[in-house]
mmCIF file as gemmi writes it, N, C-alpha and C atoms, coordinates in Angstrom:
data_model
loop_
_atom_site.group_PDB
_atom_site.id
_atom_site.type_symbol
_atom_site.label_atom_id
_atom_site.label_alt_id
_atom_site.label_comp_id
_atom_site.label_asym_id
_atom_site.label_entity_id
_atom_site.label_seq_id
_atom_site.pdbx_PDB_ins_code
_atom_site.Cartn_x
_atom_site.Cartn_y
_atom_site.Cartn_z
_atom_site.occupancy
_atom_site.B_iso_or_equiv
_atom_site.pdbx_formal_charge
_atom_site.auth_seq_id
_atom_site.auth_asym_id
_atom_site.pdbx_PDB_model_num
ATOM 1 N N . MET Axp A 1 ? 217.017 52.469 105.833 1 0 ? 1 A 1
ATOM 2 C CA . MET Axp A 1 ? 217.171 50.942 105.74 1 0 ? 1 A 1
ATOM 3 C C . MET Axp A 1 ? 216.05 49.698 104.563 1 0 ? 1 A 1
ATOM 4 N N . LEU Axp A 2 ? 214.681 50.694 104.569 1 0 ? 2 A 1
ATOM 5 C CA . LEU Axp A 2 ? 214.486 49.592 103.357 1 0 ? 2 A 1
ATOM 6 C C . LEU Axp A 2 ? 214.973 50.269 101.514 1 0 ? 2 A 1
ATOM 7 N N . GLU Axp A 3 ? 215.602 51.623 101.782 1 0 ? 3 A 1
ATOM 8 C CA . GLU Axp A 3 ? 216.248 51.584 100.435 1 0 ? 3 A 1
ATOM 9 C C . GLU Axp A 3 ? 217.357 51.142 100.209 1 0 ? 3 A 1
ATOM 10 N N . THR Axp A 4 ? 217.738 50.702 101.243 1 0 ? 4 A 1
ATOM 11 C CA . THR Axp A 4 ? 218.721 49.888 100.707 1 0 ? 4 A 1
ATOM 12 C C . THR Axp A 4 ? 218.1 48.25 99.88 1 0 ? 4 A 1
ATOM 13 N N . LEU Axp A 5 ? 217.251 48.214 99.854 1 0 ? 5 A 1
ATOM 14 C CA . LEU Axp A 5 ? 216.868 46.688 99.47 1 0 ? 5 A 1
ATOM 15 C C . LEU Axp A 5 ? 215.339 47.287 98.295 1 0 ? 5 A 1
ATOM 16 N N . LEU Axp A 6 ? 215.465 48.061 98.534 1 0 ? 6 A 1
ATOM 17 C CA . LEU Axp A 6 ? 213.499 48.533 97.931 1 0 ? 6 A 1
ATOM 18 C C . LEU Axp A 6 ? 214.102 50.215 97.434 1 0 ? 6 A 1
ATOM 19 N N . GLY Axp A 7 ? 213.775 50.017 95.451 1 0 ? 7 A 1
ATOM 20 C CA . GLY Axp A 7 ? 213.945 51.459 95.125 1 0 ? 7 A 1
ATOM 21 C C . GLY Axp A 7 ? 212.72 52.095 95.331 1 0 ? 7 A 1
ATOM 22 N N . LYS Axp A 8 ? 212.509 53.513 95.792 1 0 ? 8 A 1
ATOM 23 C CA . LYS Axp A 8 ? 211.31 54.497 95.651 1 0 ? 8 A 1
ATOM 24 C C . LYS Axp A 8 ? 210.02 53.993 95.324 1 0 ? 8 A 1
ATOM 25 N N . GLN Axp A 9 ? 210.523 53.711 94.361 1 0 ? 9 A 1
ATOM 26 C CA . GLN Axp A 9 ? 208.88 53.973 93.649 1 0 ? 9 A 1
ATOM 27 C C . GLN Axp A 9 ? 208.573 52.869 94.074 1 0 ? 9 A 1
ATOM 28 N N . ARG Axp A 10 ? 209.27 51.335 93.772 1 0 ? 10 A 1
ATOM 29 C CA . ARG Axp A 10 ? 208.113 49.805 95.234 1 0 ? 10 A 1
ATOM 30 C C . ARG Axp A 10 ? 208.144 50.404 96.479 1 0 ? 10 A 1
ATOM 31 N N . ILE Axp A 11 ? 208.559 51.27 96.946 1 0 ? 11 A 1
ATOM 32 C CA . ILE Axp A 11 ? 208.306 51.9 98.396 1 0 ? 11 A 1
ATOM 33 C C . ILE Axp A 11 ? 207.032 52.505 98.705 1 0 ? 11 A 1
ATOM 34 N N . LEU Axp A 12 ? 206.926 53.659 97.627 1 0 ? 12 A 1
ATOM 35 C CA . LEU Axp A 12 ? 205.595 54.282 97.406 1 0 ? 12 A 1
ATOM 36 C C . LEU Axp A 12 ? 204.748 53.315 97.107 1 0 ? 12 A 1
ATOM 37 N N . GLU Axp A 13 ? 204.581 51.916 96.527 1 0 ? 13 A 1
ATOM 38 C CA . GLU Axp A 13 ? 203.705 51.012 96.333 1 0 ? 13 A 1
ATOM 39 C C . GLU Axp A 13 ? 203.387 50.492 96.926 1 0 ? 13 A 1
ATOM 40 N N . ILE Axp A 14 ? 204.238 50.474 97.96 1 0 ? 14 A 1
ATOM 41 C CA . ILE Axp A 14 ? 203.58 49.501 99.138 1 0 ? 14 A 1
ATOM 42 C C . ILE Axp A 14 ? 202.963 50.085 99.847 1 0 ? 14 A 1
ATOM 43 N N . TYR Axp A 15 ? 203.519 51.492 100.294 1 0 ? 15 A 1
ATOM 44 C CA . TYR Axp A 15 ? 202.291 51.899 100.656 1 0 ? 15 A 1
ATOM 45 C C . TYR Axp A 15 ? 201.475 52.397 100.665 1 0 ? 15 A 1
ATOM 46 N N . LEU Axp A 16 ? 201.164 52.956 99.097 1 0 ? 16 A 1
ATOM 47 C CA . LEU Axp A 16 ? 200.592 53.42 98.963 1 0 ? 16 A 1
ATOM 48 C C . LEU Axp A 16 ? 198.917 52.158 98.738 1 0 ? 16 A 1
ATOM 49 N N . ASN Axp A 17 ? 199.81 50.869 98.735 1 0 ? 17 A 1
ATOM 50 C CA . ASN Axp A 17 ? 198.619 49.514 98.667 1 0 ? 17 A 1
ATOM 51 C C . ASN Axp A 17 ? 198.496 49.434 100.164 1 0 ? 17 A 1
ATOM 52 N N . ASN Axp A 18 ? 198.723 49.62 101.286 1 0 ? 18 A 1
ATOM 53 C CA . ASN Axp A 18 ? 198.242 49.948 102.4 1 0 ? 18 A 1
ATOM 54 C C . ASN Axp A 18 ? 197.845 50.628 103.39 1 0 ? 18 A 1
ATOM 55 N N . VAL Axp A 19 ? 197.875 51.525 102.834 1 0 ? 19 A 1
ATOM 56 C CA . VAL Axp A 19 ? 197.864 52.841 103.506 1 0 ? 19 A 1
ATOM 57 C C . VAL Axp A 19 ? 196.132 52.984 104.176 1 0 ? 19 A 1
ATOM 58 N N . GLU Axp A 20 ? 195.219 53.247 105.395 1 0 ? 20 A 1
ATOM 59 C CA . GLU Axp A 20 ? 194.767 53.358 105.51 1 0 ? 20 A 1
ATOM 60 C C . GLU Axp A 20 ? 193.673 54.796 105.345 1 0 ? 20 A 1
ATOM 61 N N . TRP Axp A 21 ? 192.634 55.172 104.624 1 0 ? 21 A 1
ATOM 62 C CA . TRP Axp A 21 ? 191.886 56.118 104.307 1 0 ? 21 A 1
ATOM 63 C C . TRP Axp A 21 ? 191.52 56.173 105.122 1 0 ? 21 A 1
ATOM 64 N N . GLY Axp A 22 ? 190.837 55.706 105.404 1 0 ? 22 A 1
ATOM 65 C CA . GLY Axp A 22 ? 189.514 55.865 106.419 1 0 ? 22 A 1
ATOM 66 C C . GLY Axp A 22 ? 189.372 54.217 107.178 1 0 ? 22 A 1
ATOM 67 N N . GLU Axp A 23 ? 187.92 54.098 107.988 1 0 ? 23 A 1
ATOM 68 C CA . GLU Axp A 23 ? 187.792 53.522 108.668 1 0 ? 23 A 1
ATOM 69 C C . GLU Axp A 23 ? 187.578 52.219 108.049 1 0 ? 23 A 1
ATOM 70 N N . GLY Axp A 24 ? 188.918 50.734 107.849 1 0 ? 24 A 1
ATOM 71 C CA . GLY Axp A 24 ? 188.983 49.676 107.262 1 0 ? 24 A 1
ATOM 72 C C . GLY Axp A 24 ? 188.965 51.115 106.038 1 0 ? 24 A 1
ATOM 73 N N . ILE Axp A 25 ? 189.361 51.269 105.67 1 0 ? 25 A 1
ATOM 74 C CA . ILE Axp A 25 ? 189.849 51.514 103.873 1 0 ? 25 A 1
ATOM 75 C C . ILE Axp A 25 ? 191.423 51.492 103.803 1 0 ? 25 A 1
ATOM 76 N N . PHE Axp A 26 ? 191.382 50.397 103.315 1 0 ? 26 A 1
ATOM 77 C CA . PHE Axp A 26 ? 193.013 49.888 102.819 1 0 ? 26 A 1
ATOM 78 C C . PHE Axp A 26 ? 193.144 50.122 101.253 1 0 ? 26 A 1
ATOM 79 N N . GLY Axp A 27 ? 194.325 51.318 101.267 1 0 ? 27 A 1
ATOM 80 C CA . GLY Axp A 27 ? 194.822 50.714 99.804 1 0 ? 27 A 1
ATOM 81 C C . GLY Axp A 27 ? 194.471 52.453 99.055 1 0 ? 27 A 1
ATOM 82 N N . ALA Axp A 28 ? 195.118 52.734 97.682 1 0 ? 28 A 1
ATOM 83 C CA . ALA Axp A 28 ? 194.929 53.658 97.026 1 0 ? 28 A 1
ATOM 84 C C . ALA Axp A 28 ? 193.602 53.166 96.495 1 0 ? 28 A 1
ATOM 85 N N . GLN Axp A 29 ? 193.074 51.703 96.227 1 0 ? 29 A 1
ATOM 86 C CA . GLN Axp A 29 ? 191.912 51.183 95.151 1 0 ? 29 A 1
ATOM 87 C C . GLN Axp A 29 ? 190.905 50.946 95.574 1 0 ? 29 A 1
ATOM 88 N N . ALA Axp A 30 ? 191.133 50.535 97.094 1 0 ? 30 A 1
ATOM 89 C CA . ALA Axp A 30 ? 189.725 50.385 97.717 1 0 ? 30 A 1
ATOM 90 C C . ALA Axp A 30 ? 188.918 52.147 98.598 1 0 ? 30 A 1
ATOM 91 N N . ALA Axp A 31 ? 190.414 53.07 98.532 1 0 ? 31 A 1
ATOM 92 C CA . ALA Axp A 31 ? 189.864 54.262 98.77 1 0 ? 31 A 1
ATOM 93 C C . ALA Axp A 31 ? 189.068 54.951 97.326 1 0 ? 31 A 1
ATOM 94 N N . ALA Axp A 32 ? 189.42 54.724 95.9 1 0 ? 32 A 1
ATOM 95 C CA . ALA Axp A 32 ? 189.364 55.307 95.604 1 0 ? 32 A 1
ATOM 96 C C . ALA Axp A 32 ? 187.823 54.8 94.675 1 0 ? 32 A 1
ATOM 97 N N . ARG Axp A 33 ? 187.207 53.637 94.919 1 0 ? 33 A 1
ATOM 98 C CA . ARG Axp A 33 ? 186.067 52.827 94.719 1 0 ? 33 A 1
ATOM 99 C C . ARG Axp A 33 ? 185.519 53.678 95.987 1 0 ? 33 A 1
ATOM 100 N N . HIS Axp A 34 ? 185.618 53.928 96.937 1 0 ? 34 A 1
ATOM 101 C CA . HIS Axp A 34 ? 184.841 54.433 97.869 1 0 ? 34 A 1
ATOM 102 C C . HIS Axp A 34 ? 184.715 55.404 97.53 1 0 ? 34 A 1
ATOM 103 N N . TYR Axp A 35 ? 185.225 56.931 97.648 1 0 ? 35 A 1
ATOM 104 C CA . TYR Axp A 35 ? 184.926 57.825 97.195 1 0 ? 35 A 1
ATOM 105 C C . TYR Axp A 35 ? 184.51 58.326 96.231 1 0 ? 35 A 1
ATOM 106 N N . PHE Axp A 36 ? 185.406 57.389 95.2 1 0 ? 36 A 1
ATOM 107 C CA . PHE Axp A 36 ? 184.438 58.098 94.075 1 0 ? 36 A 1
ATOM 108 C C . PHE Axp A 36 ? 184.474 57.199 92.887 1 0 ? 36 A 1
ATOM 109 N N . ARG Axp A 37 ? 183.888 55.997 93.2 1 0 ? 37 A 1
ATOM 110 C CA . ARG Axp A 37 ? 183.417 55.001 92.48 1 0 ? 37 A 1
ATOM 111 C C . ARG Axp A 37 ? 184.324 54.323 91.865 1 0 ? 37 A 1
ATOM 112 N N . VAL Axp A 38 ? 185.536 54.556 91.21 1 0 ? 38 A 1
ATOM 113 C CA . VAL Axp A 38 ? 185.911 54.511 90.31 1 0 ? 38 A 1
ATOM 114 C C . VAL Axp A 38 ? 187.517 53.745 90.459 1 0 ? 38 A 1
ATOM 115 N N . ASP Axp A 39 ? 187.936 52.767 89.256 1 0 ? 39 A 1
ATOM 116 C CA . ASP Axp A 39 ? 189.056 51.87 89.788 1 0 ? 39 A 1
ATOM 117 C C . ASP Axp A 39 ? 190.447 52.8 90.242 1 0 ? 39 A 1
ATOM 118 N N . ALA Axp A 40 ? 191.671 52.942 91.15 1 0 ? 40 A 1
ATOM 119 C CA . ALA Axp A 40 ? 192.384 53.801 91.197 1 0 ? 40 A 1
ATOM 120 C C . ALA Axp A 40 ? 193.373 54.149 89.286 1 0 ? 40 A 1
ATOM 121 N N . ALA Axp A 41 ? 193.385 53.361 88.829 1 0 ? 41 A 1
ATOM 122 C CA . ALA Axp A 41 ? 193.944 53.559 87.674 1 0 ? 41 A 1
ATOM 123 C C . ALA Axp A 41 ? 193.209 55.18 86.667 1 0 ? 41 A 1
ATOM 124 N N . ARG Axp A 42 ? 192.015 55.029 86.42 1 0 ? 42 A 1
ATOM 125 C CA . ARG Axp A 42 ? 190.676 55.386 86.701 1 0 ? 42 A 1
ATOM 126 C C . ARG Axp A 42 ? 191.06 57.572 86.761 1 0 ? 42 A 1
ATOM 127 N N . LEU Axp A 43 ? 191.159 57.355 88.156 1 0 ? 43 A 1
ATOM 128 C CA . LEU Axp A 43 ? 190.679 58.376 88.835 1 0 ? 43 A 1
ATOM 129 C C . LEU Axp A 43 ? 191.334 59.953 88.225 1 0 ? 43 A 1
ATOM 130 N N . SER Axp A 44 ? 190.614 60.972 88.523 1 0 ? 44 A 1
ATOM 131 C CA . SER Axp A 44 ? 191.389 62.039 87.191 1 0 ? 44 A 1
ATOM 132 C C . SER Axp A 44 ? 192.558 62.938 88.258 1 0 ? 44 A 1
ATOM 133 N N . PRO Axp A 45 ? 193.261 63.784 87.929 1 0 ? 45 A 1
ATOM 134 C CA . PRO Axp A 45 ? 194.255 64.332 88.862 1 0 ? 45 A 1
ATOM 135 C C . PRO Axp A 45 ? 193.298 65.012 89.847 1 0 ? 45 A 1
ATOM 136 N N . LEU Axp A 46 ? 192.225 66.185 90.064 1 0 ? 46 A 1
ATOM 137 C CA . LEU Axp A 46 ? 191.48 66.071 91.19 1 0 ? 46 A 1
ATOM 138 C C . LEU Axp A 46 ? 191.492 65.112 92.011 1 0 ? 46 A 1
ATOM 139 N N . GLN Axp A 47 ? 190.986 64.111 92.25 1 0 ? 47 A 1
ATOM 140 C CA . GLN Axp A 47 ? 189.998 63.112 92.516 1 0 ? 47 A 1
ATOM 141 C C . GLN Axp A 47 ? 191.667 62.809 93.312 1 0 ? 47 A 1
ATOM 142 N N . ALA Axp A 48 ? 193.411 62.319 92.344 1 0 ? 48 A 1
ATOM 143 C CA . ALA Axp A 48 ? 194.03 61.965 93.058 1 0 ? 48 A 1
ATOM 144 C C . ALA Axp A 48 ? 195.112 62.81 94.298 1 0 ? 48 A 1
ATOM 145 N N . ALA Axp A 49 ? 194.384 64.178 94.028 1 0 ? 49 A 1
ATOM 146 C CA . ALA Axp A 49 ? 194.988 65.36 94.951 1 0 ? 49 A 1
ATOM 147 C C . ALA Axp A 49 ? 193.944 65.116 95.869 1 0 ? 49 A 1
ATOM 148 N N . ARG Axp A 50 ? 193.231 65.195 95.815 1 0 ? 50 A 1
ATOM 149 C CA . ARG Axp A 50 ? 191.974 65.515 97.188 1 0 ? 50 A 1
ATOM 150 C C . ARG Axp A 50 ? 192.466 64.021 98.431 1 0 ? 50 A 1
ATOM 151 N N . LEU Axp A 51 ? 192.603 62.413 97.299 1 0 ? 51 A 1
ATOM 152 C CA . LEU Axp A 51 ? 192.431 61.678 98.102 1 0 ? 51 A 1
ATOM 153 C C . LEU Axp A 51 ? 194.68 61.558 99.032 1 0 ? 51 A 1
ATOM 154 N N . ALA Axp A 52 ? 195.305 62.433 98.028 1 0 ? 52 A 1
ATOM 155 C CA . ALA Axp A 52 ? 196.687 62.851 98.692 1 0 ? 52 A 1
ATOM 156 C C . ALA Axp A 52 ? 196.911 64.083 99.932 1 0 ? 52 A 1
ATOM 157 N N . VAL Axp A 53 ? 195.415 64.75 100.162 1 0 ? 53 A 1
ATOM 158 C CA . VAL Axp A 53 ? 195.528 65.399 101.368 1 0 ? 53 A 1
ATOM 159 C C . VAL Axp A 53 ? 194.904 64.648 102.29 1 0 ? 53 A 1
ATOM 160 N N . MET Axp A 54 ? 194.11 63.794 102.149 1 0 ? 54 A 1
ATOM 161 C CA . MET Axp A 54 ? 194.146 62.777 103.652 1 0 ? 54 A 1
ATOM 162 C C . MET Axp A 54 ? 194.665 62.51 104.01 1 0 ? 54 A 1
ATOM 163 N N . LEU Axp A 55 ? 195.904 62.27 103.159 1 0 ? 55 A 1
ATOM 164 C CA . LEU Axp A 55 ? 196.36 61.14 103.888 1 0 ? 55 A 1
ATOM 165 C C . LEU Axp A 55 ? 197.272 61.419 105.498 1 0 ? 55 A 1
ATOM 166 N N . PRO Axp A 56 ? 197.445 62.32 106.073 1 0 ? 56 A 1
ATOM 167 C CA . PRO Axp A 56 ? 198.628 62.815 107.288 1 0 ? 56 A 1
ATOM 168 C C . PRO Axp A 56 ? 197.243 62.529 107.735 1 0 ? 56 A 1
ATOM 169 N N . ALA Axp A 57 ? 196.333 62.077 107.764 1 0 ? 57 A 1
ATOM 170 C CA . ALA Axp A 57 ? 195.113 62.465 108.966 1 0 ? 57 A 1
ATOM 171 C C . ALA Axp A 57 ? 193.624 61.756 108.133 1 0 ? 57 A 1
ATOM 172 N N . PRO Axp A 58 ? 193.734 60.435 107.475 1 0 ? 58 A 1
ATOM 173 C CA . PRO Axp A 58 ? 192.45 60.43 107.052 1 0 ? 58 A 1
ATOM 174 C C . PRO Axp A 58 ? 191.265 59.876 107.395 1 0 ? 58 A 1
ATOM 175 N N . LYS Axp A 59 ? 190.96 59.234 109.222 1 0 ? 59 A 1
ATOM 176 C CA . LYS Axp A 59 ? 190.119 59.124 109.93 1 0 ? 59 A 1
ATOM 177 C C . LYS Axp A 59 ? 189.573 60.518 110.228 1 0 ? 59 A 1
ATOM 178 N N . ARG Axp A 60 ? 190.452 62.579 109.953 1 0 ? 60 A 1
ATOM 179 C CA . ARG Axp A 60 ? 189.835 63.361 110.395 1 0 ? 60 A 1
ATOM 180 C C . ARG Axp A 60 ? 189.106 63.844 108.809 1 0 ? 60 A 1
ATOM 181 N N . PHE Axp A 61 ? 189.728 63.44 107.842 1 0 ? 61 A 1
ATOM 182 C CA . PHE Axp A 61 ? 189.092 63.872 106.874 1 0 ? 61 A 1
ATOM 183 C C . PHE Axp A 61 ? 187.525 63.252 105.754 1 0 ? 61 A 1
ATOM 184 N N . GLU Axp A 62 ? 187.771 61.555 106.338 1 0 ? 62 A 1
ATOM 185 C CA . GLU Axp A 62 ? 186.941 61.173 105.75 1 0 ? 62 A 1
ATOM 186 C C . GLU Axp A 62 ? 185.05 61.359 106.025 1 0 ? 62 A 1
ATOM 187 N N . LYS Axp A 63 ? 185.226 61.936 107.776 1 0 ? 63 A 1
ATOM 188 C CA . LYS Axp A 63 ? 184.256 62.212 107.884 1 0 ? 63 A 1
ATOM 189 C C . LYS Axp A 63 ? 183.321 63.351 106.516 1 0 ? 63 A 1
ATOM 190 N N . ARG Axp A 64 ? 184.481 64.572 106.38 1 0 ? 64 A 1
ATOM 191 C CA . ARG Axp A 64 ? 184.038 65.651 105.388 1 0 ? 64 A 1
ATOM 192 C C . ARG Axp A 64 ? 185.411 65.527 104.519 1 0 ? 64 A 1
ATOM 193 N N . PRO Axp A 65 ? 185.034 64.6 103.229 1 0 ? 65 A 1
ATOM 194 C CA . PRO Axp A 65 ? 186.805 64.431 102.229 1 0 ? 65 A 1
ATOM 195 C C . PRO Axp A 65 ? 186.087 65.678 101.104 1 0 ? 65 A 1
ATOM 196 N N . GLY Axp A 66 ? 184.386 66.381 101.277 1 0 ? 66 A 1
ATOM 197 C CA . GLY Axp A 66 ? 184.785 67.926 100.03 1 0 ? 66 A 1
ATOM 198 C C . GLY Axp A 66 ? 184.881 68.91 101.695 1 0 ? 66 A 1
ATOM 199 N N . SER Axp A 67 ? 186.105 69.197 102.278 1 0 ? 67 A 1
ATOM 200 C CA . SER Axp A 67 ? 185.736 69.849 103.293 1 0 ? 67 A 1
ATOM 201 C C . SER Axp A 67 ? 186.289 71.132 102.445 1 0 ? 67 A 1
ATOM 202 N N . ALA Axp A 68 ? 186.756 72.324 102.631 1 0 ? 68 A 1
ATOM 203 C CA . ALA Axp A 68 ? 187.081 73.523 102.538 1 0 ? 68 A 1
ATOM 204 C C . ALA Axp A 68 ? 188.078 73.118 101.996 1 0 ? 68 A 1
ATOM 205 N N . TYR Axp A 69 ? 189.058 73.173 103.369 1 0 ? 69 A 1
ATOM 206 C CA . TYR Axp A 69 ? 190.414 72.008 103.541 1 0 ? 69 A 1
ATOM 207 C C . TYR Axp A 69 ? 190.587 71.773 102.475 1 0 ? 69 A 1
ATOM 208 N N . VAL Axp A 70 ? 190.045 70.662 102.343 1 0 ? 70 A 1
ATOM 209 C CA . VAL Axp A 70 ? 190.372 69.253 101.361 1 0 ? 70 A 1
ATOM 210 C C . VAL Axp A 70 ? 190.584 69.553 99.679 1 0 ? 70 A 1
ATOM 211 N N . ALA Axp A 71 ? 189.342 70.257 99.673 1 0 ? 71 A 1
ATOM 212 C CA . ALA Axp A 71 ? 189.287 71.216 98.346 1 0 ? 71 A 1
ATOM 213 C C . ALA Axp A 71 ? 189.89 71.81 97.874 1 0 ? 71 A 1
ATOM 214 N N . GLY Axp A 72 ? 190.187 72.967 98.889 1 0 ? 72 A 1
ATOM 215 C CA . GLY Axp A 72 ? 191.521 74.222 98.327 1 0 ? 72 A 1
ATOM 216 C C . GLY Axp A 72 ? 192.772 73.764 98.768 1 0 ? 72 A 1
ATOM 217 N N . ARG Axp A 73 ? 193.569 72.65 99.014 1 0 ? 73 A 1
ATOM 218 C CA . ARG Axp A 73 ? 194.593 71.596 99.37 1 0 ? 73 A 1
ATOM 219 C C . ARG Axp A 73 ? 195.098 70.952 98.24 1 0 ? 73 A 1
ATOM 220 N N . ALA Axp A 74 ? 193.765 70.003 97.741 1 0 ? 74 A 1
ATOM 221 C CA . ALA Axp A 74 ? 194.153 69.605 96.196 1 0 ? 74 A 1
ATOM 222 C C . ALA Axp A 74 ? 193.885 70.241 95.688 1 0 ? 74 A 1
ATOM 223 N N . ALA Axp A 75 ? 193.396 71.322 94.957 1 0 ? 75 A 1
ATOM 224 C CA . ALA Axp A 75 ? 193.205 72.605 94.338 1 0 ? 75 A 1
ATOM 225 C C . ALA Axp A 75 ? 195.592 72.929 93.858 1 0 ? 75 A 1
ATOM 226 N N . THR Axp A 76 ? 195.729 73.323 95.415 1 0 ? 76 A 1
ATOM 227 C CA . THR Axp A 76 ? 196.906 73.967 95.041 1 0 ? 76 A 1
ATOM 228 C C . THR Axp A 76 ? 198.195 72.175 94.304 1 0 ? 76 A 1
ATOM 229 N N . ILE Axp A 77 ? 197.708 70.83 94.988 1 0 ? 77 A 1
ATOM 230 C CA . ILE Axp A 77 ? 198.672 70.554 94.316 1 0 ? 77 A 1
ATOM 231 C C . ILE Axp A 77 ? 198.582 70.205 92.491 1 0 ? 77 A 1
ATOM 232 N N . VAL Axp A 78 ? 196.866 69.767 92.46 1 0 ? 78 A 1
ATOM 233 C CA . VAL Axp A 78 ? 196.864 70.394 90.941 1 0 ? 78 A 1
ATOM 234 C C . VAL Axp A 78 ? 197.303 70.879 90.597 1 0 ? 78 A 1
ATOM 235 N N . ALA Axp A 79 ? 196.81 72.261 91.008 1 0 ? 79 A 1
ATOM 236 C CA . ALA Axp A 79 ? 197.787 73.368 90.245 1 0 ? 79 A 1
ATOM 237 C C . ALA Axp A 79 ? 199.564 72.994 89.398 1 0 ? 79 A 1
ATOM 238 N N . ARG Axp A 80 ? 200.216 72.622 90.565 1 0 ? 80 A 1
ATOM 239 C CA . ARG Axp A 80 ? 201.638 72.119 90.746 1 0 ? 80 A 1
ATOM 240 C C . ARG Axp A 80 ? 201.895 70.891 89.824 1 0 ? 80 A 1
ATOM 241 N N . MET Axp A 81 ? 201.22 69.631 89.88 1 0 ? 81 A 1
ATOM 242 C CA . MET Axp A 81 ? 201.252 68.654 89.324 1 0 ? 81 A 1
ATOM 243 C C . MET Axp A 81 ? 202.358 68.983 88.026 1 0 ? 81 A 1
ATOM 244 N N . GLY Axp A 82 ? 201.757 69.898 87.062 1 0 ? 82 A 1
ATOM 245 C CA . GLY Axp A 82 ? 202.777 70.164 85.494 1 0 ? 82 A 1
ATOM 246 C C . GLY Axp A 82 ? 204.357 70.536 85.823 1 0 ? 82 A 1
ATOM 247 N N . ALA Axp A 83 ? 204.591 70.978 86.832 1 0 ? 83 A 1
ATOM 248 C CA . ALA Axp A 83 ? 206.104 71.314 87.04 1 0 ? 83 A 1
ATOM 249 C C . ALA Axp A 83 ? 206.741 70.234 88.38 1 0 ? 83 A 1
ATOM 250 N N . VAL Axp A 84 ? 206.105 69.043 88.373 1 0 ? 84 A 1
ATOM 251 C CA . VAL Axp A 84 ? 206.945 68.122 88.479 1 0 ? 84 A 1
ATOM 252 C C . VAL Axp A 84 ? 207.061 67.28 87.551 1 0 ? 84 A 1
ATOM 253 N N . GLU Axp A 85 ? 209.104 66.191 88.003 1 0 ? 85 A 1
ATOM 254 C CA . GLU Axp A 85 ? 209.498 65.899 87.104 1 0 ? 85 A 1
ATOM 255 C C . GLU Axp A 85 ? 209.208 64.836 87.912 1 0 ? 85 A 1
ATOM 256 N N . LEU Axp A 86 ? 208.48 63.087 87.26 1 0 ? 86 A 1
ATOM 257 C CA . LEU Axp A 86 ? 208.551 61.873 87.66 1 0 ? 86 A 1
ATOM 258 C C . LEU Axp A 86 ? 210.024 60.814 87.463 1 0 ? 86 A 1
ATOM 259 N N . PRO Axp A 87 ? 210.307 60.383 88.413 1 0 ? 87 A 1
ATOM 260 C CA . PRO Axp A 87 ? 211.444 59.774 88.479 1 0 ? 87 A 1
ATOM 261 C C . PRO Axp A 87 ? 211.655 58.388 87.093 1 0 ? 87 A 1
């Protein structure tokens, strides 16, 4: 239903600005500041990938953001970034 009113890019923007990345950490900007001490616009590809990996279960991963699982999945995402075509 949302796609009839909004484009996919706008839906993603709204989601990323509101999603919870940990206890009381809402939005990509807050997550970037909390985990990496930088603005979201200045995240490196690896830092952005680490945040993306956390999204399915952020409260679980916030306790161990540097876990082997997060690091491994983030490395896979970074390796595939070059092959993705953005709309």
